[in-house]
C-alpha positions as a Markdown table, in Angstrom:
| # | Residue | x | y | z |
|---|---|---|---|---|
| 1 | Unk | 28.9 | -14.3 | -2.7 |
| 2 | Unk | 30.6 | -16.5 | -0.1 |
| 3 | Unk | 29.1 | -19.6 | 1.9 |
| 4 | Unk | 27.6 | -17.3 | 4.7 |
| 5 | Unk | 26.4 | -14.6 | 3.4 |
| 6 | Unk | 25.0 | -16.8 | 0.9 |
| 7 | Unk | 22.7 | -18.9 | 3.3 |
| 8 | Unk | 21.3 | -15.6 | 4.9 |
| 9 | Unk | 20.1 | -14.2 | 1.3 |
| 10 | Unk | 18.4 | -18.2 | 0.8 |
| 11 | Unk | 16.5 | -17.4 | 4.6 |
| 12 | Unk | 15.6 | -13.5 | 3.8 |
| 13 | Unk | 14.0 | -14.6 | 0.5 |
| 14 | Unk | 11.8 | -17.8 | 2.5 |
| 15 | Unk | 11.6 | -15.1 | 5.3 |
| 16 | Unk | 10.2 | -12.8 | 2.8 |
| 17 | Unk | 7.3 | -15.3 | 1.2 |
| 18 | Unk | 6.6 | -16.5 | 4.2 |
| 19 | Unk | 5.4 | -13.6 | 4.9 |
| 20 | Unk | 3.8 | -13.1 | 2.2 |
| 21 | Unk | 2.1 | -16.7 | 2.8 |
| 22 | Unk | 0.7 | -15.1 | 6.4 |
| 23 | Unk | -0.5 | -12.1 | 4.6 |
| 24 | Unk | -2.8 | -13.0 | 1.8 |
| 25 | Unk | -3.7 | -16.2 | 3.3 |
| 26 | Unk | -4.5 | -14.4 | 7.0 |
| 27 | Unk | -3.9 | -10.6 | 6.9 |
| 28 | Unk | -5.6 | -10.1 | 4.2 |
| 29 | Unk | -9.3 | -11.8 | 5.9 |
| 30 | Unk | -8.4 | -10.2 | 9.6 |
| 31 | Unk | -12.4 | -8.3 | 9.5 |
| 32 | Unk | -14.8 | -7.2 | 12.4 |
| 33 | Unk | -17.6 | -5.0 | 12.0 |
| 34 | Unk | -17.0 | -0.9 | 10.3 |
| 35 | Unk | -18.5 | 1.5 | 9.5 |
| 36 | Unk | -17.2 | 1.1 | 5.8 |
| 37 | Unk | -14.8 | 3.3 | 3.6 |
| 38 | Unk | -11.5 | 3.1 | 2.3 |
| 39 | Unk | -8.0 | 2.3 | 3.1 |
| 40 | Unk | -7.0 | 2.1 | 7.0 |
| 41 | Unk | -11.4 | 2.3 | 8.1 |
| 42 | Unk | -11.0 | -1.2 | 6.9 |
| 43 | Unk | -9.7 | -3.4 | 9.6 |
| 44 | Unk | -8.1 | -5.4 | 6.8 |
| 45 | Unk | -6.3 | -3.4 | 5.0 |
| 46 | Unk | -4.6 | -1.8 | 9.1 |
| 47 | Unk | -3.5 | -6.1 | 9.4 |
| 48 | Unk | -2.5 | -6.3 | 5.2 |
| 49 | Unk | -0.4 | -3.0 | 5.8 |
| 50 | Unk | 1.6 | -4.6 | 9.2 |
| 51 | Unk | 2.4 | -7.7 | 6.8 |
| 52 | Unk | 3.6 | -5.4 | 3.3 |
| 53 | Unk | 5.3 | -3.7 | 6.6 |
| 54 | Unk | 7.7 | -6.3 | 7.0 |
| 55 | Unk | 7.9 | -7.3 | 3.8 |
| 56 | Unk | 9.4 | -4.1 | 2.6 |
| 57 | Unk | 12.0 | -4.4 | 5.5 |
| 58 | Unk | 13.0 | -8.3 | 4.6 |
| 59 | Unk | 13.6 | -7.8 | 1.1 |
| 60 | Unk | 15.9 | -4.1 | 1.2 |
| 61 | Unk | 17.6 | -5.6 | 3.9 |
| 62 | Unk | 20.3 | -7.6 | 1.8 |
| 63 | Unk | 21.4 | -3.9 | 0.5 |
| 64 | Unk | 22.5 | -3.2 | 4.3 |
| 65 | Unk | 26.1 | -5.3 | 2.7 |
| 66 | Unk | 27.3 | -2.7 | 1.2 |
| 67 | Unk | 26.2 | -4.4 | -2.1 |
| 68 | Unk | 23.1 | -2.5 | -3.9 |
| 69 | Unk | 21.5 | -3.9 | -7.1 |
| 70 | Unk | 19.9 | -1.5 | -9.5 |
| 71 | Unk | 18.2 | -1.8 | -12.7 |
| 72 | Unk | 16.5 | 0.8 | -15.3 |
| 73 | Unk | 13.3 | -0.2 | -14.5 |
| 74 | Unk | 14.4 | 1.1 | -10.9 |
| 75 | Unk | 15.6 | 4.6 | -12.1 |
| 76 | Unk | 12.6 | 5.4 | -14.2 |
| 77 | Unk | 10.8 | 4.5 | -11.6 |
| 78 | Unk | 12.4 | 6.5 | -9.0 |
| 79 | Unk | 12.0 | 9.2 | -11.5 |
| 80 | Unk | 7.8 | 8.6 | -11.9 |
| 81 | Unk | 7.5 | 9.0 | -7.8 |
| 82 | Unk | 9.3 | 11.9 | -7.9 |
| 83 | Unk | 7.4 | 13.6 | -10.5 |
| 84 | Unk | 3.9 | 12.4 | -8.8 |
| 85 | Unk | 5.4 | 13.8 | -5.6 |
| 86 | Unk | 6.4 | 17.4 | -7.5 |
| 87 | Unk | 3.1 | 19.3 | -7.4 |
| 88 | Unk | 3.4 | 19.1 | -3.6 |
| 89 | Unk | 5.7 | 21.7 | -3.4 |
| 90 | Unk | 3.4 | 24.4 | -5.3 |
| 91 | Unk | 0.1 | 22.5 | -3.9 |
| 92 | Unk | 0.6 | 21.5 | -0.1 |
| 93 | Unk | -2.1 | 23.9 | 2.7 |
| 94 | Unk | -4.3 | 21.4 | 4.8 |
| 95 | Unk | -6.6 | 19.8 | 2.5 |
| 96 | Unk | -2.7 | 18.6 | 0.7 |
| 97 | Unk | -2.3 | 16.5 | 3.9 |
| 98 | Unk | -5.1 | 14.3 | 2.5 |
| 99 | Unk | -3.7 | 13.7 | 0.1 |
| 100 | Unk | 0.3 | 12.6 | 1.4 |
| 101 | Unk | -1.0 | 8.7 | 2.0 |
| 102 | Unk | -2.1 | 8.2 | -1.5 |
| 103 | Unk | 1.9 | 9.3 | -2.3 |
| 104 | Unk | 3.4 | 6.8 | 1.1 |
| 105 | Unk | 1.8 | 4.4 | -0.1 |
| 106 | Unk | 2.9 | 5.5 | -4.0 |
| 107 | Unk | 6.4 | 5.8 | -2.6 |
| 108 | Unk | 6.2 | 1.9 | -0.3 |
| 109 | Unk | 5.4 | -0.1 | -3.3 |
| 110 | Unk | 8.4 | 1.9 | -5.4 |
| 111 | Unk | 10.1 | 0.8 | -1.9 |
| 112 | Unk | 9.0 | -2.9 | -2.1 |
| 113 | Unk | 10.0 | -2.5 | -6.0 |
| 114 | Unk | 13.6 | -1.8 | -5.1 |
| 115 | Unk | 13.2 | -4.9 | -2.8 |
| 116 | Unk | 12.6 | -6.9 | -5.3 |
| 117 | Unk | 15.2 | -6.8 | -7.0 |
| 118 | Unk | 18.1 | -7.2 | -3.9 |
| 119 | Unk | 16.4 | -10.7 | -3.2 |
| 120 | Unk | 17.4 | -11.8 | -7.0 |
| 121 | Unk | 14.4 | -14.3 | -6.9 |
| 122 | Unk | 15.0 | -17.2 | -9.4 |
| 123 | Unk | 12.1 | -18.4 | -10.9 |
| 124 | Unk | 11.1 | -20.7 | -8.2 |
| 125 | Unk | 10.7 | -18.3 | -5.6 |
| 126 | Unk | 8.7 | -16.4 | -8.1 |
| 127 | Unk | 6.5 | -19.9 | -8.4 |
| 128 | Unk | 6.1 | -19.9 | -5.0 |
| 129 | Unk | 5.3 | -16.4 | -3.9 |
| 130 | Unk | 3.1 | -15.5 | -6.8 |
| 131 | Unk | 1.2 | -19.2 | -5.2 |
| 132 | Unk | 1.0 | -16.8 | -2.0 |
| 133 | Unk | -1.3 | -13.8 | -4.1 |
| 134 | Unk | -3.4 | -17.1 | -5.3 |
| 135 | Unk | -4.2 | -19.0 | -2.2 |
| 136 | Unk | -5.6 | -15.6 | -0.9 |
| 137 | Unk | -8.1 | -14.9 | -4.4 |
| 138 | Unk | -9.5 | -19.4 | -3.8 |
| 139 | Unk | -9.6 | -18.4 | -0.3 |
| 140 | Unk | -11.5 | -15.1 | -0.8 |
| 141 | Unk | -13.5 | -17.2 | -3.2 |
| 142 | Unk | -14.5 | -19.4 | -0.7 |
| 143 | Unk | -15.4 | -17.2 | 1.3 |
| 144 | Unk | -18.2 | -15.2 | -0.9 |
| 145 | Unk | -19.8 | -18.2 | -1.8 |
| 146 | Unk | -20.0 | -18.7 | 1.8 |
| 147 | Unk | -21.9 | -15.0 | 1.4 |
| 148 | Unk | -23.9 | -16.1 | -1.2 |
| 149 | Unk | -25.3 | -19.3 | 0.4 |
| 150 | Unk | -25.1 | -19.4 | 4.5 |
| 151 | Unk | -24.6 | -16.3 | 6.1 |
| 152 | Unk | -28.4 | -15.0 | 7.7 |
| 153 | Unk | -28.8 | -11.4 | 8.2 |
| 154 | Unk | -26.8 | -10.3 | 11.4 |
| 155 | Unk | -23.8 | -12.3 | 11.2 |
| 156 | Unk | -20.8 | -11.4 | 12.8 |
| 157 | Unk | -19.5 | -10.1 | 9.0 |
| 158 | Unk | -21.9 | -7.7 | 8.7 |
| 159 | Unk | -22.7 | -9.1 | 5.2 |
| 160 | Unk | -25.7 | -8.4 | 4.1 |
| 161 | Unk | -27.9 | -11.0 | 2.1 |
| 162 | Unk | -30.4 | -8.7 | 1.0 |
| 163 | Unk | -28.1 | -7.4 | -0.6 |
| 164 | Unk | -27.2 | -10.2 | -3.1 |
| 165 | Unk | -24.0 | -9.9 | -4.5 |
| 166 | Unk | -21.4 | -11.6 | -1.4 |
| 167 | Unk | -18.5 | -8.8 | -1.4 |
| 168 | Unk | -15.6 | -11.4 | -0.1 |
| 169 | Unk | -13.4 | -8.9 | 2.9 |
| 170 | Unk | -13.7 | -6.4 | 0.6 |
| 171 | Unk | -17.3 | -4.8 | 0.8 |
| 172 | Unk | -17.7 | -3.9 | -2.6 |
| 173 | Unk | -18.5 | -6.5 | -4.7 |
| 174 | Unk | -16.3 | -5.1 | -7.6 |
| 175 | Unk | -12.7 | -5.0 | -5.3 |
| 176 | Unk | -13.5 | -8.8 | -5.4 |
| 177 | Unk | -14.8 | -9.2 | -8.3 |
| 178 | Unk | -11.0 | -7.6 | -9.9 |
| 179 | Unk | -9.4 | -9.4 | -7.2 |
| 180 | Unk | -10.4 | -13.0 | -9.0 |
| 181 | Unk | -9.8 | -12.2 | -12.3 |
| 182 | Unk | -6.3 | -11.7 | -11.2 |
| 183 | Unk | -6.5 | -14.7 | -9.3 |
| 184 | Unk | -7.9 | -16.6 | -12.8 |
| 185 | Unk | -4.9 | -14.4 | -14.7 |
| 186 | Unk | -2.3 | -16.6 | -11.7 |
| 187 | Unk | -3.6 | -19.6 | -12.4 |
| 188 | Unk | -2.9 | -19.7 | -16.1 |
| 189 | Unk | 0.4 | -18.3 | -15.7 |
| 190 | Unk | 0.7 | -21.8 | -12.5 |
| 191 | Unk | -0.2 | -24.3 | -14.7 |
| 192 | Unk | 2.9 | -22.7 | -17.5 |
| 193 | Unk | 5.4 | -23.2 | -14.1 |
| 194 | Unk | 4.2 | -25.6 | -12.6 |
| 195 | Unk | 6.6 | -28.7 | -12.8 |
| 196 | Unk | 4.5 | -31.0 | -9.9 |
| 197 | Unk | 1.7 | -32.4 | -10.2 |
| 198 | Unk | -0.4 | -30.7 | -6.6 |
| 199 | Unk | 0.4 | -27.3 | -8.4 |
| 200 | Unk | -0.9 | -28.2 | -11.6 |
| 201 | Unk | -4.0 | -29.5 | -10.1 |
| 202 | Unk | -3.9 | -26.0 | -7.5 |
| 203 | Unk | -3.7 | -24.5 | -11.0 |
| 204 | Unk | -7.0 | -25.8 | -12.2 |
| 205 | Unk | -9.1 | -25.0 | -9.1 |
| 206 | Unk | -9.5 | -21.2 | -10.3 |
| 207 | Unk | -11.2 | -21.1 | -14.0 |
| 208 | Unk | -12.9 | -24.4 | -11.8 |
| 209 | Unk | -14.6 | -22.6 | -9.3 |
| 210 | Unk | -14.7 | -18.9 | -10.4 |
| 211 | Unk | -17.0 | -18.3 | -13.2 |
| 212 | Unk | -19.7 | -19.3 | -11.4 |
| 213 | Unk | -18.7 | -16.3 | -8.6 |
| 214 | Unk | -17.9 | -13.9 | -11.3 |
| 215 | Unk | -21.6 | -14.4 | -12.6 |
| 216 | Unk | -23.5 | -13.8 | -9.3 |
| 217 | Unk | -20.6 | -10.8 | -9.1 |
| 218 | Unk | -22.6 | -9.2 | -12.0 |
| 219 | Unk | -19.7 | -7.1 | -12.0 |
| 220 | Unk | -19.4 | -5.3 | -15.5 |
| 221 | Unk | -14.7 | -4.6 | -14.5 |
| 222 | Unk | -14.9 | -8.1 | -13.5 |
| 223 | Unk | -16.3 | -10.1 | -17.0 |
| 224 | Unk | -14.5 | -7.2 | -19.0 |
| 225 | Unk | -11.3 | -7.7 | -17.0 |
| 226 | Unk | -12.1 | -11.7 | -17.1 |
| 227 | Unk | -12.6 | -11.9 | -21.3 |
| 228 | Unk | -9.1 | -10.3 | -21.5 |
| 229 | Unk | -7.3 | -12.4 | -19.4 |
| 230 | Unk | -9.2 | -15.9 | -20.9 |
| 231 | Unk | -8.1 | -14.2 | -24.3 |
| 232 | Unk | -4.4 | -13.3 | -23.1 |
| 233 | Unk | -4.1 | -16.8 | -21.3 |
| 234 | Unk | -5.0 | -18.6 | -23.8 |
| 235 | Unk | -2.5 | -17.3 | -26.3 |
| 236 | Unk | -0.3 | -17.8 | -23.8 |
| 237 | Unk | -0.1 | -21.2 | -23.3 |
| 238 | Unk | -1.6 | -22.8 | -26.5 |
| 239 | Unk | 1.7 | -21.1 | -28.2 |
| 240 | Unk | 3.9 | -22.9 | -25.2 |
| 241 | Unk | 2.3 | -26.2 | -24.5 |
| 242 | Unk | -1.6 | -27.2 | -26.4 |
| 243 | Unk | -1.6 | -29.9 | -23.6 |
| 244 | Unk | -1.9 | -27.9 | -21.0 |
| 245 | Unk | -3.5 | -25.5 | -23.0 |
| 246 | Unk | -6.8 | -27.2 | -23.4 |
| 247 | Unk | -6.2 | -28.6 | -19.4 |
| 248 | Unk | -7.2 | -24.8 | -18.3 |
| 249 | Unk | -9.8 | -24.5 | -20.9 |
| 250 | Unk | -11.5 | -27.6 | -20.0 |
| 251 | Unk | -11.5 | -26.6 | -16.5 |
| 252 | Unk | -12.6 | -23.3 | -17.4 |
| 253 | Unk | -15.1 | -24.7 | -19.4 |
| 254 | Unk | -16.7 | -27.0 | -16.6 |
| 255 | Unk | -16.8 | -23.6 | -14.5 |
| 256 | Unk | -18.9 | -21.4 | -17.4 |
| 257 | Unk | -21.3 | -25.0 | -17.1 |
| 258 | Unk | -21.5 | -24.2 | -13.6 |
| 259 | Unk | -21.6 | -20.8 | -13.8 |
| 260 | Unk | -24.8 | -21.8 | -16.7 |
| 261 | Unk | -26.3 | -24.3 | -13.7 |
| 262 | Unk | -26.7 | -22.0 | -11.4 |
| 263 | Unk | -28.1 | -18.9 | -13.0 |
| 264 | Unk | -30.8 | -21.1 | -14.9 |
| 265 | Unk | -31.4 | -22.8 | -10.7 |
| 266 | Unk | -31.5 | -19.4 | -9.1 |
| 267 | Unk | -34.2 | -16.3 | -10.5 |
| 268 | Unk | -31.0 | -15.3 | -12.3 |
| 269 | Unk | -29.0 | -12.3 | -12.2 |
| 270 | Unk | -29.0 | -9.7 | -9.4 |
| 271 | Unk | -29.1 | -6.4 | -11.8 |
| 272 | Unk | -30.8 | -6.4 | -14.6 |
| 273 | Unk | -30.1 | -5.6 | -17.6 |
| 274 | Unk | -30.5 | -1.8 | -17.9 |
| 275 | Unk | -28.4 | -1.7 | -14.6 |
| 276 | Unk | -26.1 | -3.0 | -16.5 |
| 277 | Unk | -26.1 | -0.6 | -19.2 |
| 278 | Unk | -26.5 | 2.0 | -17.2 |
| 279 | Unk | -22.9 | 4.4 | -16.4 |
| 280 | Unk | -24.7 | 6.9 | -14.3 |
| 281 | Unk | -22.5 | 9.8 | -13.4 |
| 282 | Unk | -19.7 | 8.1 | -14.0 |
| 283 | Unk | -19.4 | 9.7 | -18.0 |
| 284 | Unk | -20.0 | 12.9 | -17.0 |
| 285 | Unk | -18.0 | 12.8 | -14.3 |
| 286 | Unk | -15.1 | 11.8 | -16.7 |
| 287 | Unk | -16.1 | 14.6 | -19.1 |
| 288 | Unk | -16.2 | 17.5 | -16.6 |
| 289 | Unk | -12.2 | 16.3 | -14.9 |
| 290 | Unk | -10.9 | 16.8 | -18.3 |
| 291 | Unk | -12.4 | 20.2 | -18.3 |
| 292 | Unk | -10.6 | 20.6 | -15.7 |
| 293 | Unk | -7.8 | 19.8 | -16.0 |
| 294 | Unk | -8.2 | 21.9 | -19.2 |
| 295 | Unk | -9.2 | 24.8 | -16.8 |
| 296 | Unk | -5.4 | 24.5 | -14.9 |
| 297 | Unk | -2.7 | 22.1 | -17.3 |
| 298 | Unk | -0.1 | 23.1 | -15.5 |
| 299 | Unk | -0.4 | 23.3 | -11.9 |
| 300 | Unk | -3.5 | 21.2 | -11.4 |
| 301 | Unk | -6.7 | 22.1 | -8.7 |
| 302 | Unk | -4.1 | 21.3 | -6.0 |
| 303 | Unk | -3.7 | 18.3 | -4.3 |
| 304 | Unk | -6.7 | 16.4 | -1.9 |
| 305 | Unk | -8.7 | 19.0 | -3.3 |
| 306 | Unk | -10.4 | 17.3 | -5.8 |
| 307 | Unk | -13.8 | 16.4 | -4.1 |
| 308 | Unk | -14.2 | 19.8 | -2.5 |
| 309 | Unk | -12.9 | 22.1 | -6.4 |
| 310 | Unk | -14.7 | 19.5 | -8.6 |
| 311 | Unk | -18.3 | 20.9 | -6.8 |
| 312 | Unk | -17.4 | 24.2 | -7.3 |
| 313 | Unk | -16.1 | 23.6 | -10.5 |
| 314 | Unk | -19.5 | 21.3 | -11.6 |
| 315 | Unk | -21.7 | 24.0 | -9.6 |
| 316 | Unk | -19.3 | 27.2 | -11.4 |
| 317 | Unk | -20.3 | 25.2 | -14.9 |
| 318 | Unk | -24.1 | 24.3 | -14.5 |
| 319 | Unk | -24.8 | 28.2 | -14.1 |
| 320 | Unk | -22.5 | 29.0 | -17.0 |
| 321 | Unk | -24.5 | 26.5 | -19.1 |
| 322 | Unk | -28.8 | 26.5 | -17.4 |
| 323 | Unk | -30.0 | 24.4 | -20.0 |
| 324 | Unk | -27.9 | 21.3 | -18.1 |
| 325 | Unk | -29.6 | 18.9 | -16.0 |
| 326 | Unk | -28.6 | 17.8 | -12.7 |
| 327 | Unk | -26.6 | 14.5 | -14.2 |
| 328 | Unk | -24.3 | 14.8 | -11.1 |
| 329 | Unk | -26.0 | 15.4 | -8.0 |
| 330 | Unk | -23.8 | 13.6 | -5.6 |
| 331 | Unk | -20.3 | 13.9 | -4.0 |
| 332 | Unk | -17.9 | 12.5 | -5.3 |
| 333 | Unk | -13.7 | 12.1 | -3.5 |
| 334 | Unk | -12.6 | 10.7 | -6.2 |
| 335 | Unk | -13.2 | 10.9 | -10.2 |
| 336 | Unk | -13.1 | 6.6 | -10.6 |
| 337 | Unk | -10.2 | 7.1 | -12.8 |
| 338 | Unk | -7.0 | 7.1 | -11.5 |
| 339 | Unk | -5.3 | 9.1 | -14.7 |
| 340 | Unk | -8.1 | 11.7 | -14.4 |
| 341 | Unk | -7.8 | 12.3 | -10.1 |
| 342 | Unk | -3.7 | 12.7 | -10.7 |
| 343 | Unk | -4.9 | 15.5 | -13.7 |
| 344 | Unk | -7.3 | 17.2 | -12.3 |
| 345 | Unk | -5.0 | 18.1 | -8.4 |
| 346 | Unk | -2.0 | 18.0 | -10.0 |
| 347 | Unk | -1.7 | 18.9 | -14.0 |
| 348 | Unk | -0.5 | 17.6 | -16.1 |
| 349 | Unk | 3.0 | 16.2 | -15.4 |
| 350 | Unk | 1.6 | 13.4 | -13.1 |
| 351 | Unk | -0.6 | 12.6 | -15.9 |
| 352 | Unk | 2.1 | 13.3 | -18.5 |
| 353 | Unk | 4.4 | 10.7 | -15.6 |
| 354 | Unk | 2.1 | 8.3 | -15.5 |
| 355 | Unk | 0.9 | 7.7 | -19.2 |
| 356 | Unk | 5.2 | 7.2 | -19.8 |
| 357 | Unk | 6.0 | 4.5 | -17.5 |
| 358 | Unk | 2.3 | 2.8 | -19.2 |
| 359 | Unk | 4.0 | 3.3 | -22.8 |
| 360 | Unk | 7.7 | 2.6 | -21.5 |
| 361 | Unk | 7.3 | -0.4 | -19.6 |
| 362 | Unk | 4.9 | -1.9 | -22.9 |
| 363 | Unk | 7.3 | -0.7 | -25.3 |
| 364 | Unk | 9.6 | -2.5 | -23.6 |
| 365 | Unk | 7.8 | -5.8 | -22.6 |
| 366 | Unk | 7.3 | -5.5 | -26.5 |
| 367 | Unk | 10.5 | -5.2 | -27.3 |
| 368 | Unk | 12.9 | -7.4 | -24.9 |
| 369 | Unk | 10.0 | -9.0 | -23.0 |
| 370 | Unk | 11.0 | -13.2 | -23.0 |
| 371 | Unk | 9.6 | -13.9 | -26.3 |
| 372 | Unk | 6.4 | -16.6 | -25.2 |
| 373 | Unk | 5.5 | -14.7 | -21.6 |
| 374 | Unk | 4.9 | -11.4 | -23.5 |
| 375 | Unk | 0.9 | -12.3 | -23.6 |
| 376 | Unk | 1.5 | -13.5 | -19.7 |
| 377 | Unk | 2.9 | -10.6 | -18.0 |
| 378 | Unk | 0.1 | -8.7 | -19.7 |
| 379 | Unk | -2.7 | -11.3 | -18.4 |
| 380 | Unk | -1.6 | -10.8 | -15.3 |
| 381 | Unk | -1.2 | -6.6 | -14.8 |
| 382 | Unk | -4.7 | -6.5 | -16.7 |
| 383 | Unk | -7.4 | -6.5 | -14.1 |
| 384 | Unk | -6.5 | -4.7 | -11.8 |
| 385 | Unk | -4.9 | -2.2 | -14.4 |
| 386 | Unk | -7.9 | -1.9 | -16.1 |
| 387 | Unk | -10.2 | -1.9 | -12.6 |
| 388 | Unk | -8.1 | 1.7 | -11.7 |
| 389 | Unk | -9.1 | 3.4 | -15.1 |
| 390 | Unk | -12.5 | 2.6 | -14.2 |
| 391 | Unk | -12.5 | 2.9 | -9.9 |
| 392 | Unk | -9.8 | 3.3 | -7.6 |
| 393 | Unk | -9.4 | -0.2 | -6.3 |
| 394 | Unk | -5.7 | 0.5 | -4.7 |
| 395 | Unk | -7.6 | 3.1 | -2.4 |
| 396 | Unk | -10.2 | 0.3 | -1.0 |
| 397 | Unk | -7.8 | -2.4 | -1.1 |
| 398 | Unk | -3.9 | -3.0 | 0.0 |
| 399 | Unk | -4.3 | -6.2 | -1.4 |
| 400 | Unk | -5.2 | -4.9 | -4.8 |
| 401 | Unk | -2.4 | -2.2 | -4.2 |
| 402 | Unk | 0.5 | -5.0 | -3.7 |
| 403 | Unk | -0.6 | -7.7 | -6.1 |
| 404 | Unk | 0.4 | -4.5 | -8.7 |
| 405 | Unk | 3.5 | -4.0 | -6.9 |
| 406 | Unk | 5.0 | -7.7 | -6.2 |
| 407 | Unk | 3.7 | -8.7 | -10.8 |
| 408 | Unk | 5.0 | -5.5 | -11.8 |
| 409 | Unk | 8.3 | -6.9 | -9.9 |
| 410 | Unk | 7.8 | -10.4 | -12.4 |
| 411 | Unk | 7.1 | -8.1 | -15.1 |
| 412 | Unk | 10.1 | -5.7 | -13.8 |
| 413 | Unk | 12.9 | -8.4 | -13.8 |
| 414 | Unk | 11.9 | -10.7 | -16.8 |
| 415 | Unk | 12.1 | -8.0 | -19.1 |
| 416 | Unk | 15.4 | -5.8 | -17.4 |
| 417 | Unk | 18.8 | -6.1 | -16.3 |
| 418 | Unk | 20.4 | -5.8 | -13.2 |
| 419 | Unk | 23.3 | -4.7 | -11.7 |
| 420 | Unk | 25.5 | -5.0 | -9.0 |
| 421 | Unk | 27.3 | -1.6 | -6.9 |
| 422 | Unk | 28.7 | -0.6 | -3.7 |
| 423 | Unk | 25.9 | 1.3 | -1.8 |
| 424 | Unk | 27.9 | 3.7 | 1.1 |
| 425 | Unk | 24.4 | 4.1 | 2.6 |
| 426 | Unk | 23.5 | 1.2 | 4.8 |
| 427 | Unk | 22.8 | 2.8 | 8.2 |
| 428 | Unk | 19.6 | 4.7 | 6.4 |
| 429 | Unk | 18.2 | 1.7 | 4.9 |
| 430 | Unk | 19.2 | -0.5 | 8.4 |
| 431 | Unk | 17.4 | 2.2 | 10.5 |
| 432 | Unk | 14.6 | 2.3 | 7.9 |
| 433 | Unk | 13.7 | -1.1 | 7.7 |
């Protein structure tokens, strides 16, 4: 590599990191009154797409110089992407258009992962990149505390204090909870990587400040994700440096003490124990989604048709089983489980592709992942992966999808070697970027 190209590469990396910083510290927090929903109906997602698009363009730009970096991870990734697009070929109709944004978001994530390999980030760059996500989680924690303690009815944010549980920018408490649990995992990773005192101090803010907010949120997925993160992070840090592990545990213990003190100082949890133990219609939705997959295992019910197909199928099933009560009374546009959504709409092919990808990555991490980092890499991905199995955070918040893609990129960089080869398709990359 010539000095000129090396300088260009460094500038691109700096520009990429600054864009990530602006995306998680500024664009994520853009909001104004809206009607709710998910996707581009939420203002912050529109702002985040601008940041993510620029990140993709910057990351892919090195491939315009006639050389491209690839790995076994990229080959497997694009095979999965192709398999997820394939059912669109036999289920194309007017309603299938509603599935195209989902597929485009998936492809955008794959392009960003390809771009991360072109940047060839060093360890210090990954530390800086994860710091940008971490800063976003800290800002959301602060915003949630403002909602919980300071905002009055009729505020410009649109948050109702009577609701009780803050939701940050996301307008949904569970989405905030899984984002904070991800921040908790990143704090443990940063503490293990930190070489400077200020970064170690910054990394200890999350275990100190987030437990109380996670308690206030009363989110089952937030609690489960946090528990998984704590177990995996402590095991990782203890095996790496016990002094660092003790520091993180002490900060976490102090955070838990603050949480308990807050609980006793207020009226306790916003949700009752009965509400916490009630899964509502979710179990019935899961069971009927599985029945739908068994009814149309090869071609599915059609991309974009879940809401209509689910209502019709459940009505037919109830008519055939008159003894069944009204287990599901509402309308669902998502089964609250990502695997089931792809299985219902596309059949076993996309479902098997996703399951195969998960097993392949897990096997690669276990067999070829860096010794001493495997548990931590699992902890980084666990909160968002778990949440995707109980709701649809990636549709509700682009920040969750972007963070998941970047963290997956970190795992891929640790587990797959890359090779460089000639690239003749530079014009297409220039135009696309």
